[in-house]
C-alpha positions as CSV (number, residue, x, y, z in Angstrom):
1,X,28.8,-7.6,-17.0
2,X,25.7,-6.0,-18.7
3,X,24.9,-2.4,-17.9
4,X,21.2,-2.1,-17.1
5,X,20.9,1.6,-16.4
6,X,22.6,4.6,-17.9
7,X,23.0,7.2,-15.2
8,X,21.9,9.9,-17.6
9,X,18.7,8.1,-18.2
10,X,18.1,7.7,-14.5
11,X,18.8,11.4,-14.0
12,X,16.3,12.3,-16.7
13,X,13.7,10.1,-15.1
14,X,14.3,11.8,-11.8
15,X,14.0,15.2,-13.4
16,X,10.7,14.1,-15.1
17,X,9.4,13.0,-11.7
18,X,10.4,16.3,-10.1
19,X,8.6,18.2,-12.9
20,X,5.6,16.0,-12.6
21,X,5.4,16.6,-8.8
22,X,5.7,20.4,-9.4
23,X,3.0,20.2,-12.1
24,X,0.6,18.4,-9.7
25,X,1.2,20.9,-7.0
26,X,0.6,23.8,-9.3
27,X,-2.5,22.2,-10.8
28,X,-3.9,21.5,-7.3
29,X,-3.3,25.1,-6.3
30,X,-5.0,26.4,-9.4
31,X,-7.9,24.1,-8.8
32,X,-8.2,25.2,-5.2
33,X,-8.1,28.9,-6.2
34,X,-10.7,28.3,-8.8
35,X,-13.0,26.4,-6.4
36,X,-12.6,29.1,-3.7
37,X,-13.5,31.8,-6.3
38,X,-16.5,29.7,-7.4
39,X,-17.6,29.3,-3.8
40,X,-17.5,33.0,-3.2
41,X,-19.4,33.7,-6.4
42,X,-22.1,31.1,-5.7
43,X,-22.6,32.5,-2.2
44,X,-22.9,36.0,-3.6
45,X,-25.2,34.8,-6.4
46,X,-27.5,33.2,-3.9
47,X,-27.5,36.4,-1.9
48,X,-28.2,38.5,-4.9
49,X,-30.4,36.0,-6.8
50,X,-28.3,36.5,-9.9
51,X,-26.6,33.5,-11.4
52,X,-25.2,34.7,-14.7
53,X,-21.4,34.6,-14.1
54,X,-21.5,31.2,-12.5
55,X,-21.5,29.2,-15.7
56,X,-18.2,30.6,-16.8
57,X,-16.6,29.8,-13.4
58,X,-18.0,26.2,-13.5
59,X,-16.3,25.8,-16.9
60,X,-13.0,27.2,-15.5
61,X,-13.3,24.8,-12.5
62,X,-13.9,21.8,-14.9
63,X,-10.9,22.8,-17.0
64,X,-8.7,23.1,-13.9
65,X,-9.9,19.8,-12.6
66,X,-9.0,18.1,-15.9
67,X,-5.5,19.7,-15.9
68,X,-5.1,18.4,-12.3
69,X,-6.2,14.9,-13.3
70,X,-3.8,14.8,-16.3
71,X,-0.9,16.0,-14.0
72,X,-1.7,13.4,-11.5
73,X,-1.7,10.6,-14.2
74,X,1.6,11.9,-15.5
75,X,3.0,11.9,-11.9
76,X,1.8,8.3,-11.5
77,X,3.6,7.2,-14.7
78,X,6.7,9.1,-13.7
79,X,6.7,7.5,-10.3
80,X,6.4,4.0,-12.0
81,X,9.3,4.8,-14.3
82,X,11.4,6.1,-11.4
83,X,10.7,3.0,-9.3
84,X,11.6,0.7,-12.2
85,X,14.8,2.6,-12.9
86,X,15.7,2.6,-9.3
87,X,15.1,-1.2,-9.1
88,X,17.2,-1.8,-12.2
89,X,20.0,0.4,-10.8
90,X,19.9,-1.5,-7.5
91,X,20.1,-4.8,-9.3
92,X,23.0,-3.5,-11.4
93,X,24.8,-2.4,-8.2
94,X,24.1,-5.8,-6.6
95,X,25.5,-7.7,-9.6
96,X,28.6,-5.5,-9.7
97,X,29.3,-6.3,-6.1
98,X,28.7,-10.0,-6.6
99,X,31.4,-10.4,-9.2
100,X,35.0,-10.0,-8.0
101,X,37.2,-7.7,-10.1
102,X,40.0,-9.6,-11.6
103,X,43.2,-7.6,-11.5
104,X,44.6,-9.0,-14.7
105,X,41.5,-7.7,-16.6
106,X,42.2,-4.1,-15.3
107,X,45.4,-3.8,-17.4
């Protein structure tokens, strides 16, 4: 019988998936905070007719958006790896159950 999946590799893929999910959540939160701050400043700028600090906030928002996009791409790759590993593990388990264990080979 051929071993398809090392459990340690599967565990590492699962950890990477968990880290990627957390990174996406953190990036989305940071982007949301940045956008809320930008909205407040834009509203205030229109009221005051002063637009100086907005450029910096737009750059911050753009940077936060890029971080979020990278995190989401990493999450997608991590999910693909996890699905592949899970399928390989399921296949391995299925193969193991299909072959009877010969008692004389256990000794």
